[in-house]
HTML snippet that shows the backbone in 3Dmol.js (N, CA, C, O; Angstrom):
<script src="https://3Dmol.org/build/3Dmol-min.js"></script>
<div id="view" style="width:600px;height:400px;position:relative"></div>
<script>
const pdb = `
ATOM      1  N   MET A   1     -39.466 -36.709   7.543  1.00  0.00           N
ATOM      2  CA  MET A   1     -38.851 -35.721   8.527  1.00  0.00           C
ATOM      3  C   MET A   1     -39.971 -34.977   9.183  1.00  0.00           C
ATOM      4  O   MET A   1     -41.097 -34.948   8.688  1.00  0.00           O
ATOM      5  N   ASN A   2     -39.677 -34.414  10.225  1.00  0.00           N
ATOM      6  CA  ASN A   2     -40.580 -33.520  10.994  1.00  0.00           C
ATOM      7  C   ASN A   2     -40.616 -32.222  10.286  1.00  0.00           C
ATOM      8  O   ASN A   2     -39.611 -31.831   9.691  1.00  0.00           O
ATOM      9  N   ALA A   3     -41.714 -31.523  10.311  1.00  0.00           N
ATOM     10  CA  ALA A   3     -41.799 -30.191   9.601  1.00  0.00           C
ATOM     11  C   ALA A   3     -41.064 -29.252  10.420  1.00  0.00           C
ATOM     12  O   ALA A   3     -40.460 -28.354   9.832  1.00  0.00           O
ATOM     13  N   ALA A   4     -41.016 -29.316  11.718  1.00  0.00           N
ATOM     14  CA  ALA A   4     -40.224 -28.418  12.492  1.00  0.00           C
ATOM     15  C   ALA A   4     -38.648 -28.552  12.192  1.00  0.00           C
ATOM     16  O   ALA A   4     -37.931 -27.553  12.232  1.00  0.00           O
ATOM     17  N   LEU A   5     -38.175 -29.738  11.911  1.00  0.00           N
ATOM     18  CA  LEU A   5     -36.814 -30.007  11.553  1.00  0.00           C
ATOM     19  C   LEU A   5     -36.507 -29.281  10.314  1.00  0.00           C
ATOM     20  O   LEU A   5     -35.520 -28.551  10.221  1.00  0.00           O
ATOM     21  N   ILE A   6     -37.387 -29.483   9.317  1.00  0.00           N
ATOM     22  CA  ILE A   6     -37.133 -28.951   7.949  1.00  0.00           C
ATOM     23  C   ILE A   6     -37.272 -27.409   8.060  1.00  0.00           C
ATOM     24  O   ILE A   6     -36.540 -26.712   7.357  1.00  0.00           O
ATOM     25  N   HIS A   7     -38.097 -26.881   8.835  1.00  0.00           N
ATOM     26  CA  HIS A   7     -38.215 -25.474   9.009  1.00  0.00           C
ATOM     27  C   HIS A   7     -36.949 -24.952   9.723  1.00  0.00           C
ATOM     28  O   HIS A   7     -36.484 -23.869   9.367  1.00  0.00           O
ATOM     29  N   ASP A   8     -36.381 -25.646  10.687  1.00  0.00           N
ATOM     30  CA  ASP A   8     -35.194 -25.237  11.319  1.00  0.00           C
ATOM     31  C   ASP A   8     -33.988 -25.307  10.406  1.00  0.00           C
ATOM     32  O   ASP A   8     -33.157 -24.399  10.430  1.00  0.00           O
ATOM     33  N   LYS A   9     -33.862 -26.328   9.618  1.00  0.00           N
ATOM     34  CA  LYS A   9     -32.846 -26.429   8.695  1.00  0.00           C
ATOM     35  C   LYS A   9     -32.820 -25.227   7.679  1.00  0.00           C
ATOM     36  O   LYS A   9     -31.808 -24.566   7.448  1.00  0.00           O
ATOM     37  N   LEU A  10     -33.958 -25.036   7.143  1.00  0.00           N
ATOM     38  CA  LEU A  10     -34.215 -23.926   6.184  1.00  0.00           C
ATOM     39  C   LEU A  10     -33.810 -22.632   6.836  1.00  0.00           C
ATOM     40  O   LEU A  10     -33.024 -21.865   6.278  1.00  0.00           O
ATOM     41  N   PHE A  11     -34.369 -22.371   8.074  1.00  0.00           N
ATOM     42  CA  PHE A  11     -33.932 -21.145   8.763  1.00  0.00           C
ATOM     43  C   PHE A  11     -32.454 -20.950   9.034  1.00  0.00           C
ATOM     44  O   PHE A  11     -31.949 -19.828   8.983  1.00  0.00           O
ATOM     45  N   ILE A  12     -31.774 -22.017   9.317  1.00  0.00           N
ATOM     46  CA  ILE A  12     -30.311 -22.037   9.619  1.00  0.00           C
ATOM     47  C   ILE A  12     -29.570 -21.770   8.278  1.00  0.00           C
ATOM     48  O   ILE A  12     -28.606 -21.005   8.229  1.00  0.00           O
ATOM     49  N   LYS A  13     -30.075 -22.455   7.148  1.00  0.00           N
ATOM     50  CA  LYS A  13     -29.408 -22.262   5.889  1.00  0.00           C
ATOM     51  C   LYS A  13     -29.529 -20.755   5.484  1.00  0.00           C
ATOM     52  O   LYS A  13     -28.536 -20.103   5.163  1.00  0.00           O
ATOM     53  N   THR A  14     -30.816 -20.222   5.513  1.00  0.00           N
ATOM     54  CA  THR A  14     -31.017 -18.843   5.117  1.00  0.00           C
ATOM     55  C   THR A  14     -30.292 -17.885   5.970  1.00  0.00           C
ATOM     56  O   THR A  14     -29.843 -16.852   5.472  1.00  0.00           O
ATOM     57  N   PHE A  15     -30.147 -18.149   7.201  1.00  0.00           N
ATOM     58  CA  PHE A  15     -29.448 -17.322   8.149  1.00  0.00           C
ATOM     59  C   PHE A  15     -27.982 -17.180   7.720  1.00  0.00           C
ATOM     60  O   PHE A  15     -27.464 -16.074   7.564  1.00  0.00           O
ATOM     61  N   TRP A  16     -27.340 -18.319   7.539  1.00  0.00           N
ATOM     62  CA  TRP A  16     -25.863 -18.258   7.136  1.00  0.00           C
ATOM     63  C   TRP A  16     -25.664 -17.711   5.727  1.00  0.00           C
ATOM     64  O   TRP A  16     -24.661 -17.046   5.469  1.00  0.00           O
ATOM     65  N   GLU A  17     -26.644 -17.988   4.757  1.00  0.00           N
ATOM     66  CA  GLU A  17     -26.536 -17.422   3.368  1.00  0.00           C
ATOM     67  C   GLU A  17     -26.587 -15.878   3.505  1.00  0.00           C
ATOM     68  O   GLU A  17     -25.808 -15.167   2.870  1.00  0.00           O
ATOM     69  N   GLN A  18     -27.512 -15.381   4.341  1.00  0.00           N
ATOM     70  CA  GLN A  18     -27.553 -13.922   4.537  1.00  0.00           C
ATOM     71  C   GLN A  18     -26.162 -13.295   5.216  1.00  0.00           C
ATOM     72  O   GLN A  18     -25.652 -12.229   4.871  1.00  0.00           O
ATOM     73  N   LYS A  19     -25.719 -14.083   6.136  1.00  0.00           N
ATOM     74  CA  LYS A  19     -24.402 -13.615   6.802  1.00  0.00           C
ATOM     75  C   LYS A  19     -23.312 -13.583   5.682  1.00  0.00           C
ATOM     76  O   LYS A  19     -22.527 -12.637   5.614  1.00  0.00           O
ATOM     77  N   ILE A  20     -23.275 -14.624   4.810  1.00  0.00           N
ATOM     78  CA  ILE A  20     -22.211 -14.662   3.719  1.00  0.00           C
ATOM     79  C   ILE A  20     -22.428 -13.501   2.768  1.00  0.00           C
ATOM     80  O   ILE A  20     -21.482 -12.796   2.416  1.00  0.00           O
ATOM     81  N   VAL A  21     -23.683 -13.296   2.348  1.00  0.00           N
ATOM     82  CA  VAL A  21     -23.917 -12.239   1.360  1.00  0.00           C
ATOM     83  C   VAL A  21     -23.432 -10.848   2.059  1.00  0.00           C
ATOM     84  O   VAL A  21     -22.736 -10.028   1.460  1.00  0.00           O
ATOM     85  N   SER A  22     -23.827 -10.702   3.234  1.00  0.00           N
ATOM     86  CA  SER A  22     -23.561  -9.389   4.006  1.00  0.00           C
ATOM     87  C   SER A  22     -22.021  -9.282   4.196  1.00  0.00           C
ATOM     88  O   SER A  22     -21.499  -8.169   4.142  1.00  0.00           O
ATOM     89  N   HIS A  23     -21.331 -10.311   4.400  1.00  0.00           N
ATOM     90  CA  HIS A  23     -19.857 -10.286   4.539  1.00  0.00           C
ATOM     91  C   HIS A  23     -19.224  -9.920   3.206  1.00  0.00           C
ATOM     92  O   HIS A  23     -18.284  -9.128   3.139  1.00  0.00           O
ATOM     93  N   VAL A  24     -19.742 -10.494   2.185  1.00  0.00           N
ATOM     94  CA  VAL A  24     -19.152 -10.272   0.845  1.00  0.00           C
ATOM     95  C   VAL A  24     -19.399  -8.847   0.530  1.00  0.00           C
ATOM     96  O   VAL A  24     -18.468  -8.167   0.100  1.00  0.00           O
ATOM     97  N   GLN A  25     -20.591  -8.333   0.711  1.00  0.00           N
ATOM     98  CA  GLN A  25     -20.847  -6.791   0.501  1.00  0.00           C
ATOM     99  C   GLN A  25     -19.903  -6.030   1.251  1.00  0.00           C
ATOM    100  O   GLN A  25     -19.288  -5.152   0.646  1.00  0.00           O
ATOM    101  N   LEU A  26     -19.665  -6.228   2.561  1.00  0.00           N
ATOM    102  CA  LEU A  26     -18.757  -5.406   3.278  1.00  0.00           C
ATOM    103  C   LEU A  26     -17.327  -5.539   2.778  1.00  0.00           C
ATOM    104  O   LEU A  26     -16.566  -4.572   2.830  1.00  0.00           O
ATOM    105  N   THR A  27     -16.962  -6.674   2.313  1.00  0.00           N
ATOM    106  CA  THR A  27     -15.573  -6.879   1.769  1.00  0.00           C
ATOM    107  C   THR A  27     -15.399  -6.044   0.483  1.00  0.00           C
ATOM    108  O   THR A  27     -14.426  -5.310   0.306  1.00  0.00           O
ATOM    109  N   GLU A  28     -16.343  -6.192  -0.350  1.00  0.00           N
ATOM    110  CA  GLU A  28     -16.372  -5.418  -1.652  1.00  0.00           C
ATOM    111  C   GLU A  28     -16.347  -3.908  -1.290  1.00  0.00           C
ATOM    112  O   GLU A  28     -15.540  -3.155  -1.834  1.00  0.00           O
ATOM    113  N   ASN A  29     -17.205  -3.493  -0.403  1.00  0.00           N
ATOM    114  CA  ASN A  29     -17.185  -2.063  -0.061  1.00  0.00           C
ATOM    115  C   ASN A  29     -15.833  -1.594   0.496  1.00  0.00           C
ATOM    116  O   ASN A  29     -15.371  -0.496   0.186  1.00  0.00           O
ATOM    117  N   GLU A  30     -15.264  -2.366   1.245  1.00  0.00           N
ATOM    118  CA  GLU A  30     -14.046  -1.927   1.884  1.00  0.00           C
ATOM    119  C   GLU A  30     -12.895  -1.968   0.714  1.00  0.00           C
ATOM    120  O   GLU A  30     -12.017  -1.105   0.692  1.00  0.00           O
ATOM    121  N   GLU A  31     -12.950  -2.952  -0.191  1.00  0.00           N
ATOM    122  CA  GLU A  31     -12.007  -2.922  -1.326  1.00  0.00           C
ATOM    123  C   GLU A  31     -12.181  -1.714  -2.134  1.00  0.00           C
ATOM    124  O   GLU A  31     -11.204  -1.090  -2.549  1.00  0.00           O
ATOM    125  N   GLN A  32     -13.460  -1.341  -2.386  1.00  0.00           N
ATOM    126  CA  GLN A  32     -13.706  -0.071  -3.266  1.00  0.00           C
ATOM    127  C   GLN A  32     -13.214   1.130  -2.464  1.00  0.00           C
ATOM    128  O   GLN A  32     -12.583   2.037  -3.007  1.00  0.00           O
ATOM    129  N   ARG A  33     -13.487   1.123  -1.275  1.00  0.00           N
ATOM    130  CA  ARG A  33     -12.954   2.343  -0.423  1.00  0.00           C
ATOM    131  C   ARG A  33     -11.485   2.476  -0.553  1.00  0.00           C
ATOM    132  O   ARG A  33     -10.936   3.533  -0.863  1.00  0.00           O
ATOM    133  N   MET A  34     -10.856   1.340  -0.300  1.00  0.00           N
ATOM    134  CA  MET A  34      -9.271   1.320  -0.459  1.00  0.00           C
ATOM    135  C   MET A  34      -8.855   1.787  -1.770  1.00  0.00           C
ATOM    136  O   MET A  34      -7.892   2.543  -1.893  1.00  0.00           O
ATOM    137  N   LYS A  35      -9.595   1.336  -2.832  1.00  0.00           N
ATOM    138  CA  LYS A  35      -9.235   1.677  -4.147  1.00  0.00           C
ATOM    139  C   LYS A  35      -9.339   3.058  -4.470  1.00  0.00           C
ATOM    140  O   LYS A  35      -8.541   3.563  -5.259  1.00  0.00           O
ATOM    141  N   ASN A  36     -10.292   3.747  -3.908  1.00  0.00           N
ATOM    142  CA  ASN A  36     -10.564   5.099  -4.126  1.00  0.00           C
ATOM    143  C   ASN A  36      -9.829   5.973  -3.199  1.00  0.00           C
ATOM    144  O   ASN A  36      -9.841   7.197  -3.337  1.00  0.00           O
ATOM    145  N   SER A  37      -9.230   5.414  -2.318  1.00  0.00           N
ATOM    146  CA  SER A  37      -8.355   6.281  -1.267  1.00  0.00           C
ATOM    147  C   SER A  37      -7.248   6.919  -1.971  1.00  0.00           C
ATOM    148  O   SER A  37      -6.673   6.409  -2.933  1.00  0.00           O
ATOM    149  N   ALA A  38      -6.957   8.108  -1.434  1.00  0.00           N
ATOM    150  CA  ALA A  38      -5.773   8.817  -1.934  1.00  0.00           C
ATOM    151  C   ALA A  38      -4.529   8.480  -1.343  1.00  0.00           C
ATOM    152  O   ALA A  38      -3.456   8.888  -1.787  1.00  0.00           O
ATOM    153  N   LEU A  39      -4.658   7.676  -0.260  1.00  0.00           N
ATOM    154  CA  LEU A  39      -3.483   7.267   0.449  1.00  0.00           C
ATOM    155  C   LEU A  39      -2.356   6.620  -0.344  1.00  0.00           C
ATOM    156  O   LEU A  39      -1.196   7.014  -0.215  1.00  0.00           O
ATOM    157  N   SER A  40      -2.696   5.622  -1.167  1.00  0.00           N
ATOM    158  CA  SER A  40      -1.894   4.936  -2.034  1.00  0.00           C
ATOM    159  C   SER A  40      -1.137   5.871  -3.016  1.00  0.00           C
ATOM    160  O   SER A  40       0.064   5.768  -3.261  1.00  0.00           O
ATOM    161  N   LYS A  41      -1.911   6.726  -3.509  1.00  0.00           N
ATOM    162  CA  LYS A  41      -1.342   7.766  -4.594  1.00  0.00           C
ATOM    163  C   LYS A  41      -0.365   8.579  -3.692  1.00  0.00           C
ATOM    164  O   LYS A  41       0.815   8.621  -4.039  1.00  0.00           O
ATOM    165  N   LEU A  42      -0.716   9.152  -2.696  1.00  0.00           N
ATOM    166  CA  LEU A  42       0.201   9.933  -1.867  1.00  0.00           C
ATOM    167  C   LEU A  42       1.512   9.283  -1.410  1.00  0.00           C
ATOM    168  O   LEU A  42       2.591   9.875  -1.384  1.00  0.00           O
ATOM    169  N   ARG A  43       1.310   7.992  -1.049  1.00  0.00           N
ATOM    170  CA  ARG A  43       2.522   7.171  -0.728  1.00  0.00           C
ATOM    171  C   ARG A  43       3.469   7.027  -1.892  1.00  0.00           C
ATOM    172  O   ARG A  43       4.681   7.133  -1.702  1.00  0.00           O
ATOM    173  N   ASP A  44       2.964   6.788  -3.101  1.00  0.00           N
ATOM    174  CA  ASP A  44       3.550   6.616  -4.303  1.00  0.00           C
ATOM    175  C   ASP A  44       4.381   7.897  -4.670  1.00  0.00           C
ATOM    176  O   ASP A  44       5.543   7.834  -5.072  1.00  0.00           O
ATOM    177  N   GLU A  45       3.650   9.117  -4.488  1.00  0.00           N
ATOM    178  CA  GLU A  45       4.274  10.296  -4.794  1.00  0.00           C
ATOM    179  C   GLU A  45       5.435  10.631  -3.811  1.00  0.00           C
ATOM    180  O   GLU A  45       6.455  11.174  -4.236  1.00  0.00           O
ATOM    181  N   TRP A  46       5.287  10.322  -2.558  1.00  0.00           N
ATOM    182  CA  TRP A  46       6.369  10.511  -1.515  1.00  0.00           C
ATOM    183  C   TRP A  46       7.508   9.595  -1.737  1.00  0.00           C
ATOM    184  O   TRP A  46       8.637   9.968  -1.416  1.00  0.00           O
ATOM    185  N   LEU A  47       7.319   8.475  -2.236  1.00  0.00           N
ATOM    186  CA  LEU A  47       8.373   7.471  -2.527  1.00  0.00           C
ATOM    187  C   LEU A  47       9.215   8.120  -3.719  1.00  0.00           C
ATOM    188  O   LEU A  47      10.445   8.125  -3.681  1.00  0.00           O
ATOM    189  N   ILE A  48       8.529   8.639  -4.726  1.00  0.00           N
ATOM    190  CA  ILE A  48       9.221   9.249  -5.869  1.00  0.00           C
ATOM    191  C   ILE A  48      10.056  10.396  -5.449  1.00  0.00           C
ATOM    192  O   ILE A  48      11.190  10.542  -5.907  1.00  0.00           O
ATOM    193  N   ARG A  49       9.521  11.238  -4.569  1.00  0.00           N
ATOM    194  CA  ARG A  49      10.154  12.375  -4.030  1.00  0.00           C
ATOM    195  C   ARG A  49      11.483  11.981  -3.137  1.00  0.00           C
ATOM    196  O   ARG A  49      12.553  12.580  -3.251  1.00  0.00           O
ATOM    197  N   LEU A  50      11.282  11.016  -2.338  1.00  0.00           N
ATOM    198  CA  LEU A  50      12.325  10.582  -1.484  1.00  0.00           C
ATOM    199  C   LEU A  50      13.482   9.908  -2.383  1.00  0.00           C
ATOM    200  O   LEU A  50      14.669  10.127  -2.138  1.00  0.00           O
ATOM    201  N   GLU A  51      13.088   9.121  -3.380  1.00  0.00           N
ATOM    202  CA  GLU A  51      14.126   8.582  -4.345  1.00  0.00           C
ATOM    203  C   GLU A  51      14.844   9.734  -4.923  1.00  0.00           C
ATOM    204  O   GLU A  51      16.074   9.782  -4.914  1.00  0.00           O
ATOM    205  N   SER A  52      14.104  10.664  -5.426  1.00  0.00           N
ATOM    206  CA  SER A  52      14.690  11.832  -6.125  1.00  0.00           C
ATOM    207  C   SER A  52      15.707  12.525  -5.306  1.00  0.00           C
ATOM    208  O   SER A  52      16.801  12.868  -5.753  1.00  0.00           O
ATOM    209  N   ARG A  53      15.304  12.723  -4.078  1.00  0.00           N
ATOM    210  CA  ARG A  53      16.157  13.489  -3.109  1.00  0.00           C
ATOM    211  C   ARG A  53      17.370  12.749  -2.717  1.00  0.00           C
ATOM    212  O   ARG A  53      18.443  13.346  -2.626  1.00  0.00           O
ATOM    213  N   THR A  54      17.267  11.462  -2.474  1.00  0.00           N
ATOM    214  CA  THR A  54      18.258  10.552  -2.153  1.00  0.00           C
ATOM    215  C   THR A  54      19.289  10.618  -3.363  1.00  0.00           C
ATOM    216  O   THR A  54      20.493  10.748  -3.145  1.00  0.00           O
ATOM    217  N   LYS A  55      18.813  10.532  -4.533  1.00  0.00           N
ATOM    218  CA  LYS A  55      19.660  10.539  -5.742  1.00  0.00           C
ATOM    219  C   LYS A  55      20.425  11.871  -5.911  1.00  0.00           C
ATOM    220  O   LYS A  55      21.615  11.868  -6.228  1.00  0.00           O
ATOM    221  N   HIS A  56      19.756  12.968  -5.703  1.00  0.00           N
ATOM    222  CA  HIS A  56      20.412  14.211  -5.690  1.00  0.00           C
ATOM    223  C   HIS A  56      21.470  14.400  -4.739  1.00  0.00           C
ATOM    224  O   HIS A  56      22.571  14.855  -5.050  1.00  0.00           O
ATOM    225  N   LEU A  57      21.106  14.017  -3.464  1.00  0.00           N
ATOM    226  CA  LEU A  57      22.147  14.119  -2.396  1.00  0.00           C
ATOM    227  C   LEU A  57      23.394  13.163  -2.752  1.00  0.00           C
ATOM    228  O   LEU A  57      24.538  13.561  -2.531  1.00  0.00           O
ATOM    229  N   LYS A  58      23.176  12.042  -3.244  1.00  0.00           N
ATOM    230  CA  LYS A  58      24.314  11.194  -3.541  1.00  0.00           C
ATOM    231  C   LYS A  58      25.117  11.788  -4.580  1.00  0.00           C
ATOM    232  O   LYS A  58      26.344  11.724  -4.498  1.00  0.00           O
ATOM    233  N   ASN A  59      24.493  12.418  -5.645  1.00  0.00           N
ATOM    234  CA  ASN A  59      25.330  13.053  -6.642  1.00  0.00           C
ATOM    235  C   ASN A  59      26.035  14.252  -6.160  1.00  0.00           C
ATOM    236  O   ASN A  59      27.154  14.527  -6.594  1.00  0.00           O
ATOM    237  N   PHE A  60      25.392  15.031  -5.220  1.00  0.00           N
ATOM    238  CA  PHE A  60      26.067  16.092  -4.639  1.00  0.00           C
ATOM    239  C   PHE A  60      27.363  15.653  -3.861  1.00  0.00           C
ATOM    240  O   PHE A  60      28.458  16.180  -4.060  1.00  0.00           O
ATOM    241  N   ARG A  61      27.158  14.716  -3.023  1.00  0.00           N
ATOM    242  CA  ARG A  61      28.180  14.135  -2.184  1.00  0.00           C
ATOM    243  C   ARG A  61      29.407  13.555  -3.042  1.00  0.00           C
ATOM    244  O   ARG A  61      30.576  13.732  -2.698  1.00  0.00           O
ATOM    245  N   ASP A  62      29.049  12.879  -4.135  1.00  0.00           N
ATOM    246  CA  ASP A  62      30.070  12.337  -5.101  1.00  0.00           C
ATOM    247  C   ASP A  62      30.789  13.612  -5.693  1.00  0.00           C
ATOM    248  O   ASP A  62      32.018  13.649  -5.758  1.00  0.00           O
ATOM    249  N   ALA A  63      30.059  14.572  -6.088  1.00  0.00           N
ATOM    250  CA  ALA A  63      30.726  15.707  -6.685  1.00  0.00           C
ATOM    251  C   ALA A  63      31.672  16.443  -5.675  1.00  0.00           C
ATOM    252  O   ALA A  63      32.753  16.887  -6.061  1.00  0.00           O
ATOM    253  N   GLN A  64      31.272  16.560  -4.434  1.00  0.00           N
ATOM    254  CA  GLN A  64      31.977  17.090  -3.494  1.00  0.00           C
ATOM    255  C   GLN A  64      33.362  16.312  -3.292  1.00  0.00           C
ATOM    256  O   GLN A  64      34.458  16.869  -3.247  1.00  0.00           O
ATOM    257  N   ALA A  65      33.159  15.060  -3.187  1.00  0.00           N
ATOM    258  CA  ALA A  65      34.306  14.102  -2.954  1.00  0.00           C
ATOM    259  C   ALA A  65      35.290  14.219  -4.051  1.00  0.00           C
ATOM    260  O   ALA A  65      36.491  14.143  -3.793  1.00  0.00           O
ATOM    261  N   VAL A  66      34.835  14.409  -5.334  1.00  0.00           N
ATOM    262  CA  VAL A  66      35.707  14.646  -6.568  1.00  0.00           C
ATOM    263  C   VAL A  66      36.405  15.883  -6.412  1.00  0.00           C
ATOM    264  O   VAL A  66      37.612  15.917  -6.650  1.00  0.00           O
ATOM    265  N   LYS A  67      35.735  16.990  -6.007  1.00  0.00           N
ATOM    266  CA  LYS A  67      36.295  18.297  -5.836  1.00  0.00           C
ATOM    267  C   LYS A  67      37.586  18.245  -4.848  1.00  0.00           C
ATOM    268  O   LYS A  67      38.692  18.733  -5.078  1.00  0.00           O
ATOM    269  N   LEU A  68      37.157  17.508  -3.652  1.00  0.00           N
ATOM    270  CA  LEU A  68      38.119  17.488  -2.550  1.00  0.00           C
ATOM    271  C   LEU A  68      39.475  16.691  -3.050  1.00  0.00           C
ATOM    272  O   LEU A  68      40.608  17.132  -2.860  1.00  0.00           O
ATOM    273  N   THR A  69      39.202  15.534  -3.674  1.00  0.00           N
ATOM    274  CA  THR A  69      40.325  14.778  -4.173  1.00  0.00           C
ATOM    275  C   THR A  69      41.084  15.560  -5.167  1.00  0.00           C
ATOM    276  O   THR A  69      42.311  15.575  -5.072  1.00  0.00           O
ATOM    277  N   SER A  70      40.470  16.239  -6.149  1.00  0.00           N
ATOM    278  CA  SER A  70      41.210  17.009  -7.098  1.00  0.00           C
ATOM    279  C   SER A  70      41.978  18.271  -6.449  1.00  0.00           C
ATOM    280  O   SER A  70      43.083  18.633  -6.855  1.00  0.00           O
ATOM    281  N   ALA A  71      41.336  18.853  -5.482  1.00  0.00           N
ATOM    282  CA  ALA A  71      41.959  19.857  -4.724  1.00  0.00           C
ATOM    283  C   ALA A  71      43.159  19.334  -3.919  1.00  0.00           C
ATOM    284  O   ALA A  71      44.123  20.092  -3.808  1.00  0.00           O
ATOM    285  N   LYS A  72      43.202  18.186  -3.376  1.00  0.00           N
ATOM    286  CA  LYS A  72      44.317  17.632  -2.622  1.00  0.00           C
ATOM    287  C   LYS A  72      45.438  17.329  -3.618  1.00  0.00           C
ATOM    288  O   LYS A  72      46.610  17.539  -3.308  1.00  0.00           O
ATOM    289  N   GLN A  73      45.089  16.834  -4.820  1.00  0.00           N
ATOM    290  CA  GLN A  73      46.105  16.367  -5.792  1.00  0.00           C
ATOM    291  C   GLN A  73      46.758  17.754  -6.334  1.00  0.00           C
ATOM    292  O   GLN A  73      47.973  17.770  -6.533  1.00  0.00           O
ATOM    293  N   THR A  74      46.060  18.798  -6.552  1.00  0.00           N
ATOM    294  CA  THR A  74      46.672  19.982  -7.070  1.00  0.00           C
ATOM    295  C   THR A  74      47.546  20.675  -5.938  1.00  0.00           C
ATOM    296  O   THR A  74      48.509  21.385  -6.230  1.00  0.00           O
ATOM    297  N   ASP A  75      47.160  20.429  -4.640  1.00  0.00           N
ATOM    298  CA  ASP A  75      48.028  20.949  -3.567  1.00  0.00           C
ATOM    299  C   ASP A  75      49.266  20.246  -3.520  1.00  0.00           C
ATOM    300  O   ASP A  75      50.298  20.833  -3.196  1.00  0.00           O
ATOM    301  N   LYS A  76      49.247  18.977  -3.831  1.00  0.00           N
ATOM    302  CA  LYS A  76      50.478  18.105  -3.715  1.00  0.00           C
ATOM    303  C   LYS A  76      51.398  18.394  -4.835  1.00  0.00           C
ATOM    304  O   LYS A  76      52.597  18.192  -4.648  1.00  0.00           O
ATOM    305  N   GLU A  77      50.992  18.835  -5.960  1.00  0.00           N
ATOM    306  CA  GLU A  77      51.780  19.171  -7.132  1.00  0.00           C
ATOM    307  C   GLU A  77      52.521  20.507  -7.004  1.00  0.00           C
ATOM    308  O   GLU A  77      53.227  20.913  -7.928  1.00  0.00           O
TER     309      GLU A  77
END
`;
const viewer = $3Dmol.createViewer("view");
viewer.addModel(pdb, "pdb");
viewer.setStyle({}, {cartoon: {color: "spectrum"}});
viewer.zoomTo();
viewer.render();
</script>
């Protein structure tokens, strides 16, 4: 083989290997950044708050409905 072709193949191979290494590093950095982000923790806290609020509102509405039905029954008697 020609020395120039071997040099070109080696250059292309190292070029793409460097691209792959740099891409892997960027991906790892992004994953680490996302892992350290407080956004997921905040999202989980808000979900818990919303679930709790929904639960309390449902219990309140159910209690109000029971009071109304019992008041209607006592009025009928």
